[in-house]
N, C-alpha and C positions, 0 to 999 in steps of 0.2 A: 504494500499499500504506499502510495506516495505521500510524504508528509506535507502538511499545509503550513505555510509560513508567510508572514507578511513581507513585502518587498523592502529592501533597505532604502533608507532615506536618500534623496538625490542631493541634499545639502545645497540647494539653490535658494538664494535669498528672494523674497517676494518681489522686490523691485525689478528683478530680471524679467519677470512675467509682464510687468507694466511696460517696460521698453520693448519687449517682443510684440505685445498688443499694439503699441504705438507704431512700430515699424510696419506691421501688417496693415494698419489703417493708412499710412502714408502711401505704401505701394498700391493699395486698392484705389486710392484717390487718383494717383498718377495714371493707373491703367484706365479708369473711367474717363479721365480728361483726354488721354490719347485716343480712345475710341470716339469720344464726342467730336474731336477735331477731324479724325478720319472720315466719319460719316457726314459731317458738316461739309467738308471739301468734296465728298463723293456726290451729295445731293446737289451741291452748287454746280459742279461740273456736269451733272446729269441734266440740269435745267438749261445750262448754256449749250449742251450738245443737242438737246431737243430743239433749240432755236437756231443752231448753227447750220448754215447752208454751204459751207466750205466743202469742196469735194475731198473725198478720201479714196485712196487706192487699196483694193483688197482682192483676194482670190478666192474663188469657190471651186473646189476641185482643181481643174486645170484651166479654168476660164478666168481672166482678169476683168475687173470691173473698176469703174470710177464713177462714184455717185455722191450726192450731198449727204452729209452726216445726219441731218434730221430725218432722212428717209428711213433710217435703220430704227426698228421698233423697240428693241430692249436696251436698257441702260448698260448692261455688262457687254453687249456686242458693240455698242457705241464706243465704250471705253477701249475695247480691243482694237477697233478700227482706227482710233485716233492715233495709235502707235505707229501706223503706216505699214503697208505691205503685209497685212494680217491675212492669214488663211483660215477659211471656214469650210466645214462640211455642209453646214446648213445656216442660212442667214434669213432673219425675219425682218421684213420691211412693213411699213404702215403708210397709207396714202388716203386721200379724200377724193371721192368722185363728185364731179359737178356736171349735172345734166343741164341742157339748154333747150329752149323751145324749138330750136332749129333742128333737133333730132340728133345732135352730136353731143360731145361732152369732153371733159378733160380731167386729168389726174393731178393733184397738188400735193406737195409734201410739207407745206408750211401753214396751211390754214387750220382752223379749229375742226377737230374731228368729232363727229357725233356717231352714235351707233348705226343710224340708218344710212349714212353714206361712207362709212369707214370701210376701206378695203385692206385686208390683212394678207400679205404676200409671204411666201416662203420660197427660197431658192435652195435647191439641195443637189449635191452631186450623187446620183443614184442611177448608174447605168443598168441596173438589173430590174427596175420598176416597170411593170406591165401597165399600159395605158388603160383608163377607165372605158374608153370606146371599145377596146379589144374584148372587154368582158360583157358588152351589151347583149350580144346574141347568145353566147353559150351560158351566161350566168343570170343577168339581171332580168332579161325578158322571161326566163323560166320561173323566176321568183315572184314576178309581178302578180298582183291581185286584181282580177278584172281585166278589162281591155284598156287600150291606150286612150288617153284623154287629150284634148287640145289644150295647149298652154299659151302663154303670152308670146307675142312676136313670132308666131309660126312654129313654136316649139311643141313637142309631143312629150306627154307625161306617163311614166310608168309608176304605179304606186306599190311600194314594197311592204309598207306597214298595214296592219289590220284596220278594218273600218272602225271609226270612232275612237281609235287609239289615242291616248294622250301624247305619245311619241310618234311624230310623223316622219316618214322616210320615203323620199321620191327621187326618181331619175328623170331629169329633163334633158332632151337632146334635140338636135336639129336634124330632121329626116332628109333634108335636101342635099346634104353632103356626106360621103361615106366616112370621112374622118373629121367630121365638123364638130361643132360645139356640143359638149355634154358635161353636165354637172350633177351632183348628188345633193339634195336639199334635205336637211334634217332639223327636226324640232325635238330637242331633248325632253321638255316637259310642257305641260299645259301652259305655264306662265312664261315660257322661254320664247325668244325670237327663232324664226326659222332662218338658218344660214345655209347658203349654197357653197359647195366646195368644187373647184374647177382645177384640173391638173393638165398642162401641156408640156411637151418637150421643147425647150428653148433651143438647146444645142445638144450634140452628142454627149450623153451622160449627165446632162444638166436638166433638171426638172423644175418647172415653174408651177407653183401652186398658189392659188389665191381664194380667199373666202369673202363672201359679201352677203348682205341681207337679201332675202327673197323678194323684197319689194322692188329691187332694182332689176329683176328679170325682164321686164319690158324693154330695157336698154341693153340687153345681153349682147348684141352685135357691136355696139359702140363701146361698151365696157370692156368686152374681150379684146377688141383691136387696141383700145387705149392701154390696157395693162401690158399686153405684149410688146407694143411699140415703146412704152415708157421703159420697161425693164431692159428690153433689148438695146435701147439707146444708151444704157449705162455700160454696155460691153466695150471693152477696148480691143480695137482691131489693128 
């Protein structure tokens, strides 16, 4: 049986604990101050980056781009792009769609963005991705519930979700072109907005994906041309 005995005294004077506690408080205060300065500078530079239209050079996969800094959506990617010559596997952009009565429209990177006209764009180096259009006949058409419906702007609609379901899932496509416009529009819940997702191959191994509110579908031709033209214009040739 192991005998039980009290530990030997450490022979430390009480004032040593006071100094130790004071040192811990000083170090803690210094750490909090350093973090406060860091995040203050981070937020300040983020606000400046969101308003900065200066062009930055970056690379996505093997493709070089030159675009305004405020087109980049996330603070972390803006900070990385500011270093110059940065390489990304995937880059997120955000823009604003402006429709006109003349039937055309434009994309802007500097105006106030609201959910209704905000366009969220992703550029990704992904040479293995299969296009959504390639899955239309063998996959989506077989899963569709009911027949095709007419959609805005000459589009056709395939409904994938059940009737009266709170979560809507539809495929909208242009029947007039074999490899034409196609998007998948989803509504996650009854209170959520319906967002449409479109993907196109911008260059070899480079996929352009963008997301927009379903309310913009009547302008799908102008919107699609504007997004592709805008992003393609950032490519360095």
